[in-house]
C-alpha positions as CSV (number, residue, x, y, z in Angstrom):
1,M,0.0,0.0,-0.3
2,A,1.3,3.3,-1.0
3,A,2.4,5.9,1.7
4,V,1.5,9.7,1.5
5,E,3.0,12.4,3.2
6,P,1.4,14.4,5.2
7,S,3.0,17.2,3.9
8,Q,1.8,16.2,0.3
9,P,-0.5,18.7,-1.9
10,Q,-3.5,17.4,-2.6
11,A,-3.0,17.8,-6.5
12,A,-0.5,14.8,-5.9
13,L,-3.0,12.6,-4.3
14,A,-4.4,10.1,-6.7
15,P,-6.7,7.0,-6.8
16,V,-4.4,3.4,-5.5
17,R,-2.8,1.3,-9.0
18,A,-4.5,-2.1,-9.4
19,A,-1.5,-3.6,-8.2
20,D,-1.6,-1.9,-4.8
21,R,-4.9,-3.0,-3.7
22,L,-5.7,-5.2,-0.9
23,F,-7.5,-8.1,-1.9
24,S,-9.1,-9.0,1.2
25,L,-11.0,-6.0,0.8
26,D,-11.6,-6.6,-2.1
27,V,-13.6,-9.8,-1.7
28,V,-15.1,-9.3,1.9
29,R,-16.9,-6.1,0.4
30,G,-17.8,-8.4,-3.2
31,L,-19.5,-10.2,-0.8
32,A,-21.3,-7.5,1.2
33,V,-22.7,-5.5,-2.0
34,L,-23.9,-8.8,-3.3
35,G,-25.7,-9.8,0.2
36,I,-27.1,-6.6,0.6
37,L,-29.4,-7.4,-2.4
38,T,-30.5,-10.1,-1.0
39,A,-31.6,-8.0,2.3
40,N,-33.3,-5.2,0.3
41,A,-34.9,-7.0,-2.4
42,M,-38.2,-7.6,-0.9
43,T,-38.5,-3.7,-0.2
44,F,-37.8,-3.3,-4.0
45,A,-40.4,-5.8,-4.5
46,W,-43.0,-5.0,-1.6
47,P,-44.3,-2.4,1.0
48,H,-41.8,-2.3,3.9
49,V,-43.7,-4.3,6.5
50,V,-44.5,-7.4,4.2
51,F,-40.4,-7.4,4.1
52,S,-40.8,-7.8,8.0
53,N,-43.5,-9.9,8.0
54,P,-44.2,-12.2,4.9
55,T,-47.4,-13.4,5.8
56,L,-48.9,-10.6,4.1
57,Q,-47.8,-11.9,1.1
58,P,-51.2,-14.0,-1.3
59,G,-50.4,-17.3,-1.2
60,F,-47.5,-17.5,1.7
61,D,-46.2,-21.0,2.3
62,A,-43.8,-23.4,3.8
63,E,-41.6,-22.6,0.8
64,A,-41.8,-19.2,0.9
65,A,-41.2,-18.7,4.6
66,Q,-38.0,-20.8,4.3
67,G,-36.9,-17.8,1.9
68,W,-37.7,-15.3,4.3
69,Q,-35.5,-17.3,6.5
70,I,-32.7,-17.6,4.6
71,M,-32.4,-14.0,4.2
72,H,-33.1,-13.2,7.4
73,V,-30.3,-15.7,9.1
74,F,-27.7,-15.3,6.5
75,F,-28.0,-12.1,5.1
76,Q,-30.1,-9.7,6.9
77,D,-28.1,-7.2,9.2
78,K,-25.0,-9.0,8.5
79,M,-24.3,-7.7,4.9
80,R,-25.4,-3.8,6.3
81,T,-22.9,-4.7,9.4
82,L,-20.0,-5.6,6.3
83,F,-20.2,-2.6,4.3
84,S,-20.5,-0.1,7.2
85,M,-17.1,-1.7,9.2
86,L,-15.6,-1.6,5.5
87,F,-16.8,2.3,5.1
88,G,-15.1,2.8,8.3
89,A,-11.8,1.8,7.3
90,S,-12.3,3.6,3.8
91,I,-12.5,6.4,6.3
92,F,-9.1,6.1,7.5
93,L,-7.5,4.6,4.2
94,I,-8.4,7.9,2.4
95,G,-8.0,10.8,5.4
96,G,-5.0,9.3,7.0
97,E,-4.3,10.9,10.3
98,R,-6.1,14.0,11.5
99,P,-2.8,16.3,11.1
100,D,-2.7,15.5,7.5
101,K,-4.6,18.3,5.7
102,A,-4.7,17.5,2.3
103,R,-6.1,13.7,2.7
104,G,-8.8,15.5,5.4
105,R,-9.8,17.8,2.3
106,L,-10.0,14.7,-0.1
107,L,-11.9,12.8,2.6
108,R,-14.4,16.0,2.5
109,S,-14.9,15.8,-0.4
110,R,-15.7,12.2,-0.9
111,L,-18.1,12.4,1.9
112,F,-20.0,15.6,0.1
113,W,-19.8,14.0,-3.5
114,L,-21.2,10.7,-1.7
115,A,-24.7,12.9,-0.2
116,I,-25.0,13.7,-3.3
117,F,-25.4,10.4,-5.2
118,G,-27.4,9.6,-2.1
119,L,-29.8,12.7,-2.7
120,V,-30.3,11.5,-6.3
121,H,-30.5,8.0,-5.4
122,G,-33.2,8.5,-2.8
123,L,-34.7,10.9,-4.0
124,A,-35.2,9.8,-7.8
125,F,-34.4,5.7,-7.3
126,W,-35.2,4.2,-4.0
127,F,-35.9,5.8,-0.9
128,G,-33.7,2.9,1.3
129,D,-30.6,4.9,0.1
130,I,-28.0,4.1,2.5
131,L,-25.3,6.4,0.3
132,L,-26.3,10.0,2.7
133,L,-26.2,8.1,5.7
134,Y,-22.7,6.6,5.5
135,A,-21.6,10.2,4.2
136,W,-23.6,11.9,6.9
137,T,-21.7,9.6,9.5
138,G,-18.6,9.9,8.1
139,V,-18.5,13.6,9.1
140,F,-18.6,12.2,12.1
141,V,-16.4,9.2,12.5
142,M,-13.9,10.7,10.5
143,L,-12.9,13.0,13.8
144,V,-11.5,9.9,15.4
145,R,-9.4,8.6,12.6
146,S,-6.5,8.5,14.4
147,W,-7.4,6.5,17.3
148,S,-5.5,3.6,18.2
149,A,-7.1,0.2,16.8
150,R,-7.7,-1.0,20.5
151,R,-9.7,2.6,21.5
152,L,-11.7,2.3,18.4
153,L,-12.9,-1.3,19.3
154,I,-13.8,-0.6,22.6
155,V,-15.6,2.5,21.7
156,G,-17.1,0.8,18.6
157,V,-18.4,-2.4,20.7
158,S,-19.5,-0.5,23.5
159,L,-21.6,1.2,21.4
160,N,-23.1,-1.3,19.4
161,V,-24.2,-2.6,22.7
162,I,-25.8,-0.3,24.0
163,C,-27.5,0.6,20.7
164,S,-28.4,-3.4,20.2
165,A,-30.0,-3.1,24.0
166,L,-31.7,0.1,23.8
167,Y,-33.4,-1.6,20.5
168,V,-34.5,-4.8,22.1
169,G,-36.0,-3.1,25.4
170,M,-37.7,-0.9,23.4
171,M,-39.3,-3.7,21.3
172,S,-39.3,-6.0,24.4
173,M,-41.9,-3.7,25.9
174,L,-44.4,-4.5,23.3
175,A,-45.2,-8.0,24.3
176,L,-45.6,-6.8,27.9
177,A,-48.0,-3.7,26.7
178,P,-51.6,-4.8,27.0
179,P,-53.5,-6.0,24.8
180,D,-55.1,-2.8,23.2
181,T,-51.9,-0.5,22.9
182,L,-50.4,-3.9,21.0
183,A,-53.3,-4.2,19.0
184,Q,-53.0,-0.6,18.3
185,A,-49.1,-0.6,17.4
186,M,-49.7,-3.3,15.4
187,E,-53.0,-1.3,13.3
188,G,-50.2,1.5,12.7
189,A,-47.6,-0.6,11.6
190,G,-49.9,-2.0,8.8
191,W,-49.1,-5.6,10.7
192,I,-52.8,-7.4,10.1
193,N,-53.6,-9.0,7.6
194,D,-55.9,-7.2,5.6
195,P,-55.8,-7.7,2.3
196,A,-57.7,-4.1,1.1
197,K,-54.9,-2.0,3.3
198,V,-51.9,-4.6,2.0
199,Q,-53.4,-3.2,-1.7
200,A,-53.5,0.3,-1.0
201,M,-49.6,0.0,0.0
202,I,-48.9,-1.4,-3.2
203,A,-51.3,0.8,-5.5
204,P,-48.9,4.0,-5.6
205,F,-45.8,1.9,-7.0
206,R,-48.0,0.8,-9.8
207,G,-48.7,4.5,-11.7
208,D,-46.9,5.6,-14.2
209,A,-43.0,6.8,-14.3
210,V,-44.1,10.3,-13.1
211,S,-46.5,9.5,-10.1
212,V,-44.3,6.4,-9.1
213,T,-41.2,9.0,-8.5
214,L,-43.4,11.7,-6.8
215,H,-44.4,8.8,-4.3
216,L,-40.6,7.2,-4.1
217,M,-39.8,11.2,-2.9
218,Q,-43.0,11.5,-0.3
219,E,-41.3,7.9,0.9
220,W,-37.6,9.1,0.6
221,V,-38.6,12.7,2.9
222,G,-41.0,10.5,5.5
223,V,-38.1,8.0,6.1
224,S,-34.8,10.0,5.4
225,P,-34.6,12.2,8.4
226,F,-35.4,9.4,10.8
227,M,-32.4,7.3,9.4
228,L,-30.5,9.8,9.6
229,I,-30.8,10.2,13.2
230,A,-31.7,7.2,14.5
231,F,-29.4,5.2,13.1
232,L,-26.3,7.4,13.4
233,P,-25.1,6.2,16.4
234,A,-24.8,2.6,15.1
235,T,-23.6,3.4,12.2
236,A,-21.1,4.8,13.5
237,A,-20.3,1.9,15.7
238,L,-19.4,-0.1,12.9
239,M,-17.5,2.2,11.0
240,M,-15.2,2.4,14.3
241,I,-15.2,-1.3,15.2
242,G,-14.0,-2.1,10.8
243,M,-11.4,1.3,11.3
244,G,-10.7,-0.6,14.4
245,L,-10.3,-3.6,12.5
246,F,-8.8,-2.5,9.6
247,K,-5.9,-0.8,11.9
248,A,-5.6,-4.2,13.6
249,G,-4.8,-6.3,10.2
250,F,-8.0,-8.0,10.6
251,L,-9.5,-7.2,7.6
252,A,-6.6,-6.1,5.8
253,G,-5.5,-9.6,6.0
254,R,-2.7,-9.5,7.9
255,S,-4.0,-11.1,11.1
256,P,-2.8,-14.7,12.0
257,T,-5.0,-17.8,10.8
258,W,-5.9,-18.9,14.3
259,V,-7.8,-15.5,14.3
260,Y,-9.6,-16.1,11.6
261,G,-10.3,-19.5,12.4
262,L,-12.0,-18.4,15.8
263,S,-14.4,-15.9,14.0
264,V,-15.8,-18.3,11.3
265,A,-16.6,-20.5,14.4
266,A,-17.7,-17.9,16.6
267,G,-19.8,-16.9,13.5
268,A,-21.5,-20.3,13.2
269,A,-22.4,-20.7,16.4
270,A,-24.3,-17.1,16.3
271,L,-25.9,-18.3,12.8
272,W,-27.0,-21.4,14.7
273,L,-28.7,-19.2,17.5
274,I,-30.5,-17.2,14.7
275,W,-32.0,-19.8,13.0
276,R,-33.3,-21.2,15.9
277,D,-34.9,-17.8,16.9
278,S,-36.3,-17.1,13.6
279,A,-37.5,-20.7,13.3
280,A,-39.6,-20.0,16.3
281,V,-40.8,-16.7,15.0
282,I,-41.8,-19.0,11.8
283,A,-43.6,-21.6,13.6
284,A,-45.5,-19.1,16.2
285,G,-46.7,-17.4,12.7
286,F,-44.8,-14.0,12.6
287,P,-45.9,-12.4,16.5
288,F,-45.7,-8.6,16.0
289,A,-43.4,-7.9,19.2
290,E,-40.7,-11.0,19.2
291,T,-40.6,-10.6,15.1
292,N,-39.4,-7.4,15.6
293,T,-37.5,-7.6,18.5
294,R,-35.1,-9.9,16.9
295,V,-32.8,-10.7,19.9
296,F,-30.1,-13.0,19.0
297,N,-29.7,-11.5,15.3
298,T,-29.8,-8.0,16.6
299,F,-26.9,-8.8,19.2
300,L,-25.0,-11.6,17.3
301,A,-25.0,-10.1,13.3
302,P,-21.6,-8.7,14.1
303,L,-20.1,-12.0,14.9
304,A,-21.6,-13.8,11.4
305,S,-20.3,-10.9,9.4
306,L,-16.8,-11.2,11.0
307,A,-17.4,-14.8,10.1
308,Y,-18.0,-13.9,6.6
309,A,-14.7,-11.8,6.3
310,G,-12.4,-14.4,8.1
311,A,-14.0,-17.5,5.7
312,L,-13.0,-15.1,2.4
313,I,-9.6,-13.7,4.4
314,L,-8.6,-18.0,4.6
315,L,-10.2,-19.1,1.4
316,A,-7.9,-16.3,-0.2
317,R,-4.7,-17.3,2.1
318,F,-4.7,-20.4,1.1
319,G,-4.6,-20.8,-2.4
320,L,-7.8,-19.7,-3.4
321,K,-7.6,-16.3,-5.0
322,P,-8.3,-17.7,-8.6
323,I,-12.1,-18.6,-7.4
324,L,-12.5,-15.1,-5.2
325,Y,-11.3,-13.2,-8.3
326,P,-14.8,-12.5,-9.4
327,L,-16.2,-11.9,-6.0
328,A,-13.2,-9.2,-5.7
329,C,-13.7,-7.6,-8.9
330,A,-17.5,-7.4,-8.0
331,G,-15.9,-5.5,-4.8
332,R,-14.4,-3.1,-6.6
333,M,-16.8,-2.3,-8.4
334,A,-18.8,-1.9,-5.5
335,F,-20.5,1.3,-5.9
336,T,-21.8,0.9,-9.6
337,N,-22.8,-2.4,-8.5
338,Y,-24.7,-1.1,-5.7
339,L,-26.4,1.4,-7.7
340,T,-26.9,-0.9,-10.8
341,Q,-28.8,-3.2,-8.4
342,T,-31.4,-0.5,-8.2
343,L,-31.5,0.2,-10.8
344,I,-32.2,-3.1,-11.8
345,M,-34.7,-3.9,-9.3
346,T,-36.9,-0.5,-9.8
347,T,-36.8,-1.8,-13.8
348,I,-38.5,-4.8,-13.0
349,F,-40.6,-3.9,-10.4
350,Y,-41.9,-0.2,-10.5
351,G,-44.8,0.7,-12.3
352,G,-43.8,3.0,-15.3
353,R,-40.4,2.1,-15.2
354,G,-40.6,-1.7,-17.1
355,L,-42.0,-4.5,-16.0
356,G,-44.6,-3.2,-13.3
357,W,-44.3,-6.5,-11.2
358,Y,-44.7,-4.7,-7.5
359,G,-46.5,-6.9,-5.3
360,Q,-47.0,-10.0,-7.3
361,I,-43.3,-11.4,-6.5
362,G,-42.2,-14.4,-3.5
363,W,-39.8,-15.2,-1.9
364,P,-39.3,-18.6,-4.1
365,E,-39.0,-16.3,-7.8
366,M,-37.4,-13.6,-5.6
367,W,-34.1,-15.8,-4.9
368,M,-34.4,-16.7,-8.3
369,I,-34.1,-12.9,-9.8
370,I,-31.1,-12.6,-6.8
371,G,-29.6,-15.3,-8.1
372,G,-29.2,-13.7,-11.7
373,V,-28.2,-10.3,-10.8
374,W,-25.5,-12.3,-8.6
375,A,-24.6,-14.0,-11.8
376,A,-24.7,-10.8,-13.8
377,Q,-22.1,-8.7,-11.6
378,L,-20.1,-11.5,-10.8
379,I,-19.7,-11.9,-14.7
380,W,-19.7,-8.1,-15.9
381,S,-17.6,-6.9,-13.1
382,P,-13.9,-8.7,-14.4
383,L,-15.3,-8.1,-17.8
384,W,-14.9,-4.6,-17.6
385,L,-12.2,-4.4,-15.0
386,S,-10.2,-6.3,-17.6
387,V,-10.4,-3.2,-20.0
388,F,-10.5,-0.3,-17.0
389,Q,-9.0,0.2,-13.7
390,M,-12.5,0.9,-12.1
391,G,-15.5,1.0,-12.4
392,P,-17.8,3.8,-14.2
393,L,-19.5,5.3,-11.1
394,E,-16.3,4.5,-8.9
395,W,-14.3,7.0,-11.9
396,G,-17.0,9.4,-11.7
397,W,-16.7,9.4,-8.1
398,R,-13.2,9.8,-8.2
399,C,-13.2,12.6,-11.0
400,L,-15.0,14.6,-8.7
401,T,-13.6,14.1,-5.4
402,Y,-10.0,14.7,-7.1
403,R,-11.3,17.5,-8.5
404,R,-9.7,16.6,-12.0
405,W,-9.9,14.1,-14.6
406,V,-8.7,10.5,-13.3
407,P,-7.7,8.3,-15.4
408,I,-9.5,5.0,-16.2
409,R,-8.0,2.8,-18.8
410,K,-6.0,0.2,-17.8
411,T,-3.3,1.7,-20.1
412,T,-2.5,4.8,-18.4
413,A,-1.4,4.3,-14.8
414,A,-2.4,5.6,-11.6
415,V,-0.2,6.3,-8.8
416,G,0.1,8.0,-4.9
417,L,-3.0,7.8,-2.3
418,A,-3.8,4.0,-1.8
419,D,-7.9,4.0,-2.0
420,P,-8.7,0.5,-1.8
421,V,-12.8,0.9,-0.5
422,S,-15.5,2.4,-2.2
423,V,-18.5,1.8,-0.4
């Protein structure tokens, strides 16, 4: 990884060369960007309440329950956690130590343009955008990027546990609430299986392109302030953990083999507990309080995320890099692939943009769509990177960040600042 002196002017900074990238970060990010589609898929295709309570889908059966369970156990919250950790590592990789003024300005520019991308993405394409939250949270996390790995991990883990405990405690109170209060909460959340109300939530996404876009803007205006406030502490905690893990060598692929093995074992145990918890929720018919509390998933998702990272790093360490190469390429183009997923899914599901399948696809069919998108991105990412140094949207983001034309074709070498983490 190329080093940059604190006194180096911003004009001399440039994106990393492909040969200097960290394979461990690329391959873990590749898993995160593909996996995030699984966690987001149903929110493209149905009202959000159906994502939490799949029994609201017409024709819900055991096969659909199994499809939901696979998503919930292996992907929900785990991929967002990985994404957030990697973004935390990128804050340090781009900004360096706080005394480095040039890299600090570069980091602020990067976060500013990410916020602009997030605004466009959220307002015009999909109200579930996470880019603006990352840019906003990054403004705070960048202030602690010179902390030691130990301090980052202690503060990050402590804050994550506190946020998780507050959420679980708040949701657990629903189970103790009087029946009338619980019924009102379920009614307000749309949890009651009322086909007419479900259809009323579906209808705005089946209109023409203009009406659907206007509805998306309204949804984003309603959701975004809550996300930017309520999700900031938990997201900051995960970013600090990721930055600490990078500084400690874990995400950089420098930790001892036994550390990665231990992370895989701990994550496997966490997944087993989450599976048992989800099976109980399914058997009980998705009760409102228990389904939303998700005790094991809320507390143990980071362990599962680290298990995925540890497993991929071990596979690369033991000679399987060629097999992981397409996944690493998908990670190098994570920004492009994340936004392309939105384009594909909204074209499939939203009215006025393509097929208009909103409110029609269950989990068995959704897994086929997810698999198709995965295959496409694992194919086109290596093909694109065989000619170009970075993805098309990565290139645009970097040109804006560096305030100059950044070379994209492989025929021109780009040297300078190590910048191995995208989103």
